N, CA, C and O atoms as a printed pandas DataFrame, in Angstrom:
     atom_number atom_name residue_name chain_id  residue_number  x_coord  y_coord  z_coord
0              1         N          MET        A               1   24.152  152.477  -47.679
1              2        CA          MET        A               1   23.560  152.277  -46.378
2              3         C          MET        A               1   24.036  150.925  -45.854
3              4         O          MET        A               1   23.886  149.914  -46.540
4              5         N          ARG        A               2   24.599  150.891  -44.671
5              6        CA          ARG        A               2   25.131  149.660  -44.078
6              7         C          ARG        A               2   24.045  148.787  -43.468
7              8         O          ARG        A               2   24.090  147.563  -43.598
8              9         N          GLY        A               3   23.096  149.385  -42.821
9             10        CA          GLY        A               3   22.034  148.628  -42.177
10            11         C          GLY        A               3   21.041  149.582  -41.559
11            12         O          GLY        A               3   21.368  150.731  -41.265
12            13         N          PHE        A               4   19.838  149.109  -41.365
13            14        CA          PHE        A               4   18.821  149.937  -40.745
14            15         C          PHE        A               4   17.777  149.039  -40.120
15            16         O          PHE        A               4   17.741  147.836  -40.381
16            17         N          LEU        A               5   16.945  149.614  -39.309
17            18        CA          LEU        A               5   15.870  148.852  -38.689
18            19         C          LEU        A               5   14.607  149.034  -39.505
19            20         O          LEU        A               5   14.288  150.140  -39.941
20            21         N          THR        A               6   13.899  147.952  -39.704
21            22        CA          THR        A               6   12.646  147.998  -40.432
22            23         C          THR        A               6   11.552  147.492  -39.519
23            24         O          THR        A               6   11.676  146.427  -38.915
24            25         N          HIS        A               7   10.494  148.250  -39.421
25            26        CA          HIS        A               7    9.311  147.869  -38.660
26            27         C          HIS        A               7    8.319  147.368  -39.697
27            28         O          HIS        A               7    7.853  148.140  -40.535
28            29         N          TYR        A               8    7.994  146.086  -39.647
29            30        CA          TYR        A               8    7.130  145.498  -40.663
30            31         C          TYR        A               8    5.680  145.507  -40.228
31            32         O          TYR        A               8    5.299  144.716  -39.365
32            33         N          PRO        A               9    4.854  146.381  -40.800
33            34        CA          PRO        A               9    3.411  146.231  -40.565
34            35         C          PRO        A               9    2.955  144.936  -41.234
35            36         O          PRO        A               9    3.543  144.511  -42.228
36            37         N          ALA        A              10    1.937  144.325  -40.707
37            38        CA          ALA        A              10    1.492  143.047  -41.243
38            39         C          ALA        A              10    1.076  143.150  -42.703
39            40         O          ALA        A              10    1.159  142.160  -43.430
40            41         N          LYS        A              11    0.632  144.316  -43.151
41            42        CA          LYS        A              11    0.174  144.427  -44.531
42            43         C          LYS        A              11    1.323  144.613  -45.511
43            44         O          LYS        A              11    1.095  144.584  -46.721
44            45         N          MET        A              12    2.538  144.801  -45.037
45            46        CA          MET        A              12    3.689  144.980  -45.914
46            47         C          MET        A              12    4.490  143.694  -45.992
47            48         O          MET        A              12    4.808  143.097  -44.964
48            49         N          GLY        A              13    4.814  143.269  -47.181
49            50        CA          GLY        A              13    5.693  142.120  -47.346
50            51         C          GLY        A              13    5.061  140.826  -46.878
51            52         O          GLY        A              13    3.927  140.814  -46.399
52            53         N          HIS        A              14    5.793  139.749  -47.018
53            54        CA          HIS        A              14    5.261  138.450  -46.643
54            55         C          HIS        A              14    5.671  138.019  -45.243
55            56         O          HIS        A              14    5.139  137.038  -44.724
56            57         N          PHE        A              15    6.599  138.725  -44.626
57            58        CA          PHE        A              15    7.129  138.279  -43.341
58            59         C          PHE        A              15    6.071  138.150  -42.258
59            60         O          PHE        A              15    6.064  137.177  -41.502
60            61         N          LEU        A              16    5.179  139.130  -42.181
61            62        CA          LEU        A              16    4.221  139.124  -41.083
62            63         C          LEU        A              16    2.786  139.036  -41.564
63            64         O          LEU        A              16    1.885  139.567  -40.916
64            65         N          ASP        A              17    2.557  138.379  -42.684
65            66        CA          ASP        A              17    1.204  138.266  -43.211
66            67         C          ASP        A              17    0.545  137.024  -42.628
67            68         O          ASP        A              17    0.531  135.961  -43.250
68            69         N          LEU        A              18    0.001  137.175  -41.427
69            70        CA          LEU        A              18   -0.628  136.044  -40.764
70            71         C          LEU        A              18   -1.935  135.639  -41.426
71            72         O          LEU        A              18   -2.399  134.514  -41.241
72            73         N          LYS        A              19   -2.536  136.539  -42.196
73            74        CA          LYS        A              19   -3.809  136.228  -42.835
74            75         C          LYS        A              19   -3.665  135.082  -43.821
75            76         O          LYS        A              19   -4.603  134.304  -43.994
76            77         N          THR        A              20   -2.520  134.957  -44.470
77            78        CA          THR        A              20   -2.325  133.894  -45.447
78            79         C          THR        A              20   -1.425  132.793  -44.908
79            80         O          THR        A              20   -1.168  131.812  -45.606
80            81         N          SER        A              21   -0.948  132.936  -43.696
81            82        CA          SER        A              21   -0.072  131.924  -43.120
82            83         C          SER        A              21   -0.898  130.785  -42.549
83            84         O          SER        A              21   -2.016  130.985  -42.072
84            85         N          SER        A              22   -0.338  129.607  -42.604
85            86        CA          SER        A              22   -1.008  128.436  -42.073
86            87         C          SER        A              22   -0.291  127.986  -40.804
87            88         O          SER        A              22    0.877  127.599  -40.849
88            89         N          PHE        A              23   -0.985  128.037  -39.687
89            90        CA          PHE        A              23   -0.427  127.586  -38.423
90            91         C          PHE        A              23   -0.996  126.213  -38.112
91            92         O          PHE        A              23   -2.120  125.904  -38.508
92            93         N          PRO        A              24   -0.232  125.383  -37.407
93            94        CA          PRO        A              24   -0.776  124.086  -37.004
94            95         C          PRO        A              24   -2.064  124.292  -36.211
95            96         O          PRO        A              24   -2.216  125.278  -35.490
96            97         N          SER        A              25   -2.984  123.346  -36.357
97            98        CA          SER        A              25   -4.254  123.514  -35.645
98            99         C          SER        A              25   -4.027  123.404  -34.143
99           100         O          SER        A              25   -3.147  122.675  -33.684
100          101         N          GLY        A              26   -4.803  124.110  -33.416
101          102        CA          GLY        A              26   -4.679  124.128  -31.967
102          103         C          GLY        A              26   -5.746  125.040  -31.395
103          104         O          GLY        A              26   -6.853  125.119  -31.928
104          105         N          ILE        A              27   -5.423  125.717  -30.328
105          106        CA          ILE        A              27   -6.349  126.620  -29.657
106          107         C          ILE        A              27   -6.390  127.940  -30.416
107          108         O          ILE        A              27   -5.355  128.592  -30.555
108          109         N          PRO        A              28   -7.560  128.356  -30.915
109          110        CA          PRO        A              28   -7.619  129.637  -31.625
110          111         C          PRO        A              28   -7.425  130.804  -30.659
111          112         O          PRO        A              28   -7.958  130.809  -29.549
112          113         N          MET        A              29   -6.653  131.787  -31.104
113          114        CA          MET        A              29   -6.461  132.997  -30.302
114          115         C          MET        A              29   -6.165  134.157  -31.239
115          116         O          MET        A              29   -5.766  133.969  -32.388
116          117         N          GLN        A              30   -6.372  135.361  -30.718
117          118        CA          GLN        A              30   -6.089  136.564  -31.492
118          119         C          GLN        A              30   -4.856  137.256  -30.937
119          120         O          GLN        A              30   -4.688  137.396  -29.725
120          121         N          LEU        A              31   -3.988  137.689  -31.864
121          122        CA          LEU        A              31   -2.814  138.488  -31.537
122          123         C          LEU        A              31   -2.889  139.771  -32.331
123          124         O          LEU        A              31   -3.518  139.820  -33.388
124          125         N          THR        A              32   -2.254  140.801  -31.828
125          126        CA          THR        A              32   -2.076  142.025  -32.596
126          127         C          THR        A              32   -0.589  142.140  -32.890
127          128         O          THR        A              32    0.230  142.239  -31.976
128          129         N          VAL        A              33   -0.248  142.126  -34.172
129          130        CA          VAL        A              33    1.146  142.199  -34.596
130          131         C          VAL        A              33    1.329  143.480  -35.393
131          132         O          VAL        A              33    0.731  143.657  -36.454
132          133         N          ASN        A              34    2.165  144.372  -34.865
133          134        CA          ASN        A              34    2.433  145.667  -35.498
134          135         C          ASN        A              34    1.142  146.396  -35.876
135          136         O          ASN        A              34    1.016  146.962  -36.962
136          137         N          GLY        A              35    0.195  146.361  -34.945
137          138        CA          GLY        A              35   -1.045  147.112  -35.096
138          139         C          GLY        A              35   -2.163  146.394  -35.830
139          140         O          GLY        A              35   -3.262  146.940  -35.930
140          141         N          GLU        A              36   -1.934  145.202  -36.344
141          142        CA          GLU        A              36   -2.946  144.461  -37.089
142          143         C          GLU        A              36   -3.381  143.237  -36.288
143          144         O          GLU        A              36   -2.539  142.500  -35.775
144          145         N          ARG        A              37   -4.701  143.014  -36.178
145          146        CA          ARG        A              37   -5.211  141.845  -35.451
146          147         C          ARG        A              37   -5.199  140.626  -36.349
147          148         O          ARG        A              37   -5.512  140.708  -37.537
148          149         N          HIS        A              38   -4.826  139.474  -35.758
149          150        CA          HIS        A              38   -4.732  138.231  -36.520
150          151         C          HIS        A              38   -5.191  137.053  -35.677
151          152         O          HIS        A              38   -4.985  137.024  -34.463
152          153         N          ASP        A              39   -5.813  136.085  -36.332
153          154        CA          ASP        A              39   -6.177  134.827  -35.687
154          155         C          ASP        A              39   -5.051  133.832  -35.918
155          156         O          ASP        A              39   -4.600  133.650  -37.049
156          157         N          VAL        A              40   -4.601  133.193  -34.859
157          158        CA          VAL        A              40   -3.563  132.169  -34.945
158          159         C          VAL        A              40   -3.999  130.982  -34.099
159          160         O          VAL        A              40   -4.925  131.080  -33.294
160          161         N          SER        A              41   -3.320  129.863  -34.296
161          162        CA          SER        A              41   -3.575  128.679  -33.484
162          163         C          SER        A              41   -2.459  128.530  -32.472
163          164         O          SER        A              41   -1.280  128.624  -32.814
164          165         N          GLY        A              42   -2.834  128.297  -31.232
165          166        CA          GLY        A              42   -1.850  128.130  -30.182
166          167         C          GLY        A              42   -1.909  126.717  -29.650
167          168         O          GLY        A              42   -2.747  125.936  -30.100
168          169         N          PRO        A              43   -1.076  126.366  -28.734
169          170        CA          PRO        A              43   -0.063  127.253  -28.159
170          171         C          PRO        A              43    1.105  127.449  -29.122
171          172         O          PRO        A              43    1.446  126.562  -29.905
172          173         N          ILE        A              44    1.706  128.632  -29.042
173          174        CA          ILE        A              44    2.872  128.940  -29.860
174          175         C          ILE        A              44    3.782  129.862  -29.051
175          176         O          ILE        A              44    3.325  130.777  -28.366
176          177         N          SER        A              45    5.064  129.594  -29.152
177          178        CA          SER        A              45    6.031  130.447  -28.465
178          179         C          SER        A              45    6.411  131.600  -29.375
179          180         O          SER        A              45    6.158  131.573  -30.580
180          181         N          LEU        A              46    7.011  132.595  -28.792
181          182        CA          LEU        A              46    7.494  133.727  -29.574
182          183         C          LEU        A              46    8.519  133.250  -30.599
183          184         O          LEU        A              46    8.514  133.711  -31.740
184          185         N          LEU        A              47    9.395  132.332  -30.201
185          186        CA          LEU        A              47   10.378  131.781  -31.127
186          187         C          LEU        A              47    9.690  131.046  -32.281
187          188         O          LEU        A              47   10.114  131.164  -33.431
188          189         N          GLY        A              48    8.644  130.296  -31.981
189          190        CA          GLY        A              48    7.887  129.591  -33.019
190          191         C          GLY        A              48    7.280  130.549  -34.027
191          192         O          GLY        A              48    7.282  130.275  -35.227
192          193         N          LEU        A              49    6.759  131.675  -33.543
193          194        CA          LEU        A              49    6.178  132.677  -34.430
194          195         C          LEU        A              49    7.260  133.297  -35.311
195          196         O          LEU        A              49    7.054  133.481  -36.511
196          197         N          ILE        A              50    8.402  133.617  -34.727
197          198        CA          ILE        A              50    9.518  134.193  -35.477
198          199         C          ILE        A              50    9.982  133.223  -36.561
199          200         O          ILE        A              50   10.181  133.618  -37.710
200          201         N          GLU        A              51   10.153  131.965  -36.196
201          202        CA          GLU        A              51   10.603  130.962  -37.153
202          203         C          GLU        A              51    9.572  130.741  -38.250
203          204         O          GLU        A              51    9.934  130.515  -39.405
204          205         N          HIS        A              52    8.289  130.804  -37.899
205          206        CA          HIS        A              52    7.231  130.649  -38.891
206          207         C          HIS        A              52    7.346  131.717  -39.979
207          208         O          HIS        A              52    7.083  131.449  -41.152
208          209         N          PHE        A              53    7.736  132.920  -39.586
209          210        CA          PHE        A              53    7.896  134.010  -40.543
210          211         C          PHE        A              53    9.202  133.922  -41.318
211          212         O          PHE        A              53    9.417  134.677  -42.267
212          213         N          GLY        A              54   10.078  132.999  -40.918
213          214        CA          GLY        A              54   11.359  132.874  -41.605
214          215         C          GLY        A              54   12.354  133.948  -41.206
215          216         O          GLY        A              54   13.293  134.238  -41.947
216          217         N          LEU        A              55   12.149  134.541  -40.029
217          218        CA          LEU        A              55   13.049  135.588  -39.548
218          219         C          LEU        A              55   14.141  134.983  -38.679
219          220         O          LEU        A              55   13.939  133.950  -38.040
220          221         N          GLU        A              56   15.289  135.629  -38.662
221          222        CA          GLU        A              56   16.406  135.227  -37.805
222          223         C          GLU        A              56   16.161  135.803  -36.407
223          224         O          GLU        A              56   16.084  137.023  -36.262
224          225         N          PRO        A              57   16.039  134.972  -35.388
225          226        CA          PRO        A              57   15.788  135.483  -34.039
226          227         C          PRO        A              57   16.824  136.503  -33.566
227          228         O          PRO        A              57   16.489  137.415  -32.811
228          229         N          ARG        A              58   18.068  136.361  -33.997
229          230        CA          ARG        A              58   19.099  137.300  -33.547
230          231         C          ARG        A              58   19.028  138.645  -34.267
231          232         O          ARG        A              58   19.746  139.579  -33.910
232          233         N          LYS        A              59   18.157  138.745  -35.285
233          234        CA          LYS        A              59   18.042  139.990  -36.053
234          235         C          LYS        A              59   16.724  140.718  -35.813
235          236         O          LYS        A              59   16.360  141.610  -36.580
236          237         N          VAL        A              60   16.006  140.345  -34.753
237          238        CA          VAL        A              60   14.748  141.026  -34.452
238          239         C          VAL        A              60   14.736  141.509  -33.007
239          240         O          VAL        A              60   15.386  140.941  -32.129
240          241         N          ALA        A              61   13.989  142.556  -32.797
241          242        CA          ALA        A              61   13.686  143.039  -31.446
242          243         C          ALA        A              61   12.163  142.990  -31.329
243          244         O          ALA        A              61   11.444  143.378  -32.250
244          245         N          ILE        A              62   11.689  142.508  -30.187
245          246        CA          ILE        A              62   10.250  142.314  -30.031
246          247         C          ILE        A              62    9.761  142.920  -28.727
247          248         O          ILE        A              62   10.359  142.740  -27.666
248          249         N          GLU        A              63    8.669  143.633  -28.838
249          250        CA          GLU        A              63    7.966  144.174  -27.679
250          251         C          GLU        A              63    6.659  143.395  -27.559
251          252         O          GLU        A              63    5.917  143.259  -28.531
252          253         N          ARG        A              64    6.387  142.891  -26.372
253          254        CA          ARG        A              64    5.143  142.160  -26.097
254          255         C          ARG        A              64    4.411  142.874  -24.971
255          256         O          ARG        A              64    4.920  142.990  -23.856
256          257         N          ASN        A              65    3.228  143.343  -25.273
257          258        CA          ASN        A              65    2.406  144.030  -24.277
258          259         C          ASN        A              65    3.184  145.158  -23.600
259          260         O          ASN        A              65    3.190  145.278  -22.375
260          261         N          LEU        A              66    3.838  145.980  -24.420
261          262        CA          LEU        A              66    4.571  147.180  -24.004
262          263         C          LEU        A              66    5.867  146.902  -23.245
263          264         O          LEU        A              66    6.436  147.815  -22.647
264          265         N          GLU        A              67    6.343  145.648  -23.260
265          266        CA          GLU        A              67    7.608  145.318  -22.611
266          267         C          GLU        A              67    8.527  144.620  -23.603
267          268         O          GLU        A              67    8.096  143.729  -24.335
268          269         N          ILE        A              68    9.805  145.029  -23.628
269          270        CA          ILE        A              68   10.792  144.394  -24.491
270          271         C          ILE        A              68   11.024  142.967  -24.010
271          272         O          ILE        A              68   11.208  142.730  -22.816
272          273         N          VAL        A              69   11.015  142.025  -24.935
273          274        CA          VAL        A              69   11.259  140.620  -24.593
274          275         C          VAL        A              69   12.742  140.329  -24.824
275          276         O          VAL        A              69   13.233  140.503  -25.940
276          277         N          PRO        A              70   13.460  139.891  -23.795
277          278        CA          PRO        A              70   14.869  139.537  -23.992
278          279         C          PRO        A              70   14.999  138.396  -25.012
279          280         O          PRO        A              70   14.256  137.417  -24.955
280          281         N          ARG        A              71   15.924  138.531  -25.918
281          282        CA          ARG        A              71   16.134  137.533  -26.966
282          283         C          ARG        A              71   16.344  136.138  -26.369
283          284         O          ARG        A              71   15.911  135.140  -26.945
284          285         N          SER        A              72   17.000  136.077  -25.229
285          286        CA          SER        A              72   17.292  134.778  -24.603
286          287         C          SER        A              72   16.033  134.054  -24.122
287          288         O          SER        A              72   16.098  132.867  -23.803
288          289         N          THR        A              73   14.891  134.742  -24.064
289          290        CA          THR        A              73   13.661  134.113  -23.573
290          291         C          THR        A              73   12.630  133.853  -24.671
291          292         O          THR        A              73   11.513  133.433  -24.370
292          293         N          TYR        A              74   12.982  134.094  -25.940
293          294        CA          TYR        A              74   12.014  133.895  -27.037
294          295         C          TYR        A              74   11.413  132.492  -27.016
295          296         O          TYR        A              74   10.209  132.341  -27.223
296          297         N          GLY        A              75   12.223  131.466  -26.772
297          298        CA          GLY        A              75   11.742  130.090  -26.781
298          299         C          GLY        A              75   10.826  129.744  -25.621
299          300         O          GLY        A              75    9.972  128.866  -25.748
300          301         N          GLN        A              76   10.992  130.426  -24.488
301          302        CA          GLN        A              76   10.164  130.151  -23.308
302          303         C          GLN        A              76    8.946  131.059  -23.213
303          304         O          GLN        A              76    8.073  130.831  -22.376
304          305         N          THR        A              77    8.875  132.083  -24.057
305          306        CA          THR        A              77    7.768  133.036  -23.994
306          307         C          THR        A              77    6.594  132.509  -24.799
307          308         O          THR        A              77    6.610  132.527  -26.029
308          309         N          GLN        A              78    5.571  132.038  -24.089
309          310        CA          GLN        A              78    4.359  131.543  -24.738
310          311         C          GLN        A              78    3.414  132.703  -25.009
311          312         O          GLN        A              78    3.163  133.532  -24.134
312          313         N          LEU        A              79    2.898  132.752  -26.222
313          314        CA          LEU        A              79    1.964  133.815  -26.582
314          315         C          LEU        A              79    0.569  133.435  -26.126
315          316         O          LEU        A              79    0.213  132.257  -26.081
316          317         N          GLY        A              80   -0.214  134.445  -25.788
317          318        CA          GLY        A              80   -1.564  134.205  -25.296
318          319         C          GLY        A              80   -2.576  135.098  -25.970
319          320         O          GLY        A              80   -2.231  136.062  -26.653
320          321         N          GLU        A              81   -3.817  134.760  -25.767
321          322        CA          GLU        A              81   -4.942  135.514  -26.314
322          323         C          GLU        A              81   -4.794  136.996  -26.006
323          324         O          GLU        A              81   -4.595  137.383  -24.854
324          325         N          GLY        A              82   -4.893  137.822  -27.043
325          326        CA          GLY        A              82   -4.867  139.265  -26.864
326          327         C          GLY        A              82   -3.489  139.893  -26.776
327          328         O          GLY        A              82   -3.382  141.111  -26.629
328          329         N          ASP        A              83   -2.423  139.093  -26.861
329          330        CA          ASP        A              83   -1.076  139.672  -26.807
330          331         C          ASP        A              83   -0.897  140.679  -27.941
331          332         O          ASP        A              83   -1.390  140.491  -29.053
332          333         N          ARG        A              84   -0.174  141.753  -27.621
333          334        CA          ARG        A              84    0.140  142.799  -28.600
334          335         C          ARG        A              84    1.643  142.773  -28.828
335          336         O          ARG        A              84    2.423  142.974  -27.897
336          337         N          LEU        A              85    2.048  142.526  -30.072
337          338        CA          LEU        A              85    3.462  142.413  -30.427
338          339         C          LEU        A              85    3.860  143.509  -31.402
339          340         O          LEU        A              85    3.108  143.862  -32.311
340          341         N          GLU        A              86    5.040  144.030  -31.196
341          342        CA          GLU        A              86    5.682  144.923  -32.162
342          343         C          GLU        A              86    6.997  144.255  -32.517
343          344         O          GLU        A              86    7.812  143.970  -31.639
344          345         N          ILE        A              87    7.205  144.007  -33.795
345          346        CA          ILE        A              87    8.410  143.323  -34.251
346          347         C          ILE        A              87    9.208  144.267  -35.133
347          348         O          ILE        A              87    8.695  144.813  -36.109
348          349         N          VAL        A              88   10.467  144.449  -34.776
349          350        CA          VAL        A              88   11.396  145.264  -35.557
350          351         C          VAL        A              88   12.494  144.342  -36.024
351          352         O          VAL        A              88   13.063  143.589  -35.233
352          353         N          HIS        A              89   12.797  144.399  -37.314
353          354        CA          HIS        A              89   13.766  143.498  -37.919
354          355         C          HIS        A              89   14.931  144.288  -38.458
355          356         O          HIS        A              89   14.738  145.244  -39.209
356          357         N          PHE        A              90   16.157  143.900  -38.081
357          358        CA          PHE        A              90   17.354  144.562  -38.586
358          359         C          PHE        A              90   17.650  144.050  -39.987
359          360         O          PHE        A              90   17.723  142.844  -40.220
360          361         N          VAL        A              91   17.818  144.983  -40.915
361          362        CA          VAL        A              91   18.120  144.635  -42.297
362          363         C          VAL        A              91   19.451  145.262  -42.667
363          364         O          VAL        A              91   19.629  146.472  -42.529
364          365         N          GLY        A              92   20.381  144.451  -43.133
365          366        CA          GLY        A              92   21.684  144.945  -43.564
366          367         C          GLY        A              92   21.666  145.223  -45.058
367          368         O          GLY        A              92   20.863  144.657  -45.801
368          369         N          GLY        A              93   22.522  146.061  -45.467
369          370        CA          GLY        A              93   22.591  146.365  -46.903
370          371         C          GLY        A              93   23.858  147.116  -47.212
371          372         O          GLY        A              93   24.626  147.472  -46.318
372          373         N          GLY        A              94   24.066  147.351  -48.481
373          374        CA          GLY        A              94   25.279  148.031  -48.883
374          375         C          GLY        A              94   25.024  149.287  -49.654
375          376         O          GLY        A              94   25.968  149.966  -50.059
């Protein structure tokens, strides 16, 4: 297999486990990531969230509130209370 897309539910793997992740203190808010609700501290950009998970921004596709977020705007996209995110990560393999 050369590569495939993986949709990471928050309960699978460590990439999207916000329950055990430590975010800098700030404004508390709730996000839904791949169907799971999580408390995070804001403000945080989409790029900041991706980097926190250790994901490569160029290897993910993200939907925010039912709209695809252009990769070029990850750094300017501020997340807010109640945002719903779906994150798909491209995984290569042999």
